[in-house]
C-alpha angles and dihedrals in degrees: 000000000000129000093260091053091048092050090050091050092050092048099043104031111019107038095049089056098046119108131200111294095009114147123218112203119205129188128211097277109143094241089059087059095048100210097326099292106163097218125109114287096254092056093042094056093043091239128113106225088162090064087067089056091252133115138214124234125187124220119234115263092274123015112180090176089067097038114101093196090063089058092049093049092048090054093045093049092051091051094045093051088066094056129089112251094251092057098051099086093045094052105041093090095049091043090056090050096047095042092048098044094058100034111031095091092048092049092051089049092049089051088055096251116146107255101165 
């Protein structure tokens, strides 16, 4: 996704769905910074999220509490620790599948993504 695509998404999909006091959280993806301009996010992307009565908050540089992959790797590591060394390589793929299948929805919910 490029900056122009992101701006279009915000204008056409995000802003129309925002309600008063909603908070949009952005990470440190380059398109969220729009070529390093130091203005607030809404001005940088050329969209007015504030006009919808919402605001934008940025995550810190790294936020493992909101990173679903950290939850997946934690589950995989706990499963792999129980295996004999020879079996590890053969089971990583199935472990990813099994761990993900039962936990993905819960991880998305924990990270505050809409899952309903």
